C-alpha positions as CSV (number, residue, x, y, z in Angstrom):
1,M,-7.3,-69.5,-3.3
2,N,-4.9,-68.0,-0.3
3,G,-2.5,-66.3,-2.9
4,M,-5.0,-64.9,-4.9
5,N,-6.9,-63.1,-1.7
6,K,-3.5,-61.9,-0.7
7,I,-3.0,-60.3,-4.1
8,M,-6.2,-59.0,-4.3
9,K,-5.9,-57.5,-0.9
10,Q,-2.4,-56.2,-1.9
11,T,-4.3,-54.4,-4.9
12,K,-7.2,-53.3,-3.0
13,M,-4.5,-51.6,-0.5
14,A,-2.2,-50.0,-3.5
15,L,-5.8,-48.6,-4.8
16,I,-6.5,-46.9,-1.5
17,A,-3.3,-45.8,-1.1
18,L,-3.1,-44.3,-4.8
19,V,-6.7,-42.6,-4.0
20,A,-5.7,-41.1,-1.0
21,T,-2.3,-40.0,-2.6
22,V,-4.2,-38.2,-5.1
23,V,-6.7,-37.0,-2.4
24,L,-4.2,-35.4,-0.8
25,V,-2.4,-33.9,-3.7
26,G,-5.4,-32.4,-4.9
27,C,-6.3,-30.8,-1.5
28,N,-2.6,-29.6,-1.1
29,Q,-3.0,-28.1,-4.6
30,E,-6.1,-26.5,-3.4
31,K,-4.6,-25.1,-0.2
32,S,-1.7,-23.7,-2.0
33,A,-4.0,-22.1,-4.2
34,I,-6.0,-20.5,-1.5
35,E,-2.4,-19.6,0.1
36,D,-1.5,-17.7,-3.3
37,R,-4.8,-15.8,-3.7
38,K,-4.3,-14.9,0.1
39,E,-0.8,-13.5,-0.8
40,A,-1.9,-11.7,-3.8
41,T,-4.9,-9.7,-2.2
42,K,-2.9,-8.9,0.8
43,D,0.0,-7.7,-1.8
44,A,-3.0,-5.5,-3.7
45,I,-3.9,-4.2,-0.4
46,D,-0.5,-2.9,0.1
47,N,-0.2,-1.7,-3.2
48,R,-3.0,0.6,-2.5
49,K,-2.1,1.6,1.2
50,N,0.9,2.7,-0.4
51,A,-0.6,4.6,-3.5
52,V,-3.1,6.4,-0.5
53,D,0.4,7.3,1.4
54,V,2.2,8.9,-1.9
55,A,-1.2,10.7,-2.8
56,A,-1.9,12.1,0.9
57,E,1.8,13.3,0.8
58,N,1.4,15.0,-2.5
59,A,-1.6,16.5,-1.7
60,K,0.1,17.6,1.5
61,K,3.0,19.5,-0.4
62,Q,0.5,20.8,-3.0
63,A,-1.7,22.4,0.0
64,D,1.6,23.8,1.5
65,I,2.5,25.1,-2.3
66,D,-1.0,26.8,-2.2
67,A,-1.1,28.5,1.4
68,K,2.4,29.9,0.3
69,I,1.1,31.3,-2.9
70,E,-2.1,32.7,-1.1
71,K,0.1,34.1,1.4
72,A,2.3,35.7,-1.0
73,K,-0.8,37.3,-2.7
74,I,-2.1,38.5,0.6
75,E,1.5,40.1,1.4
76,A,1.6,41.3,-2.0
77,N,-2.2,42.9,-1.9
78,K,-0.9,44.3,1.6
79,E,2.1,46.1,0.2
80,A,-0.1,47.5,-2.8
81,T,-3.0,48.9,-0.5
82,Q,-0.2,50.2,1.6
83,A,1.8,52.2,-0.8
84,Q,-1.6,53.5,-2.2
85,L,-2.4,54.9,0.8
86,D,1.1,56.2,1.2
87,A,0.6,58.0,-2.2
88,D,-2.7,59.3,-1.0
89,K,-0.9,61.0,2.2
90,K,1.4,62.6,0.1
91,K,-1.3,63.5,-2.3
92,A,-2.8,65.1,0.6
93,D,0.0,66.7,1.9
94,A,0.7,68.6,-1.3
95,Q,-2.8,69.7,-1.5
96,A,-2.8,71.1,1.7
97,A,0.7,72.8,0.9
98,L,-0.9,73.8,-2.4
99,E,-3.8,75.2,-0.5
100,K,-1.7,76.9,2.2
101,A,0.7,78.6,-0.8
102,K,-2.7,80.0,-2.3
103,L,-4.0,81.8,1.0
104,D,-0.5,83.1,1.3
105,A,-0.4,84.4,-2.0
106,E,-3.6,85.9,-1.4
107,K,-2.6,87.5,1.7
108,K,0.3,89.5,0.1
């Protein structure tokens, strides 16, 4: 009997060791899966951060381009208005010269 108890005891110990191993392996796999999900989430967040950085940089560049275009339009309008005003001055000078010439012609 003593030999049989020893075999039963060893069998129980082996079974407990096997169950413990299965539990530990399952636990390690779950921990590994959790770690993998964590890393995937962090990678996705990093990718979104990079996309936000790129979008912001592109928006800044577009804003700079838009500002340059707007400044060029303002400058062009200013130059066109000044050219019109210069033409109006010359027209006024010419009109005054014409009127003076008429007066001079009438006096003679």
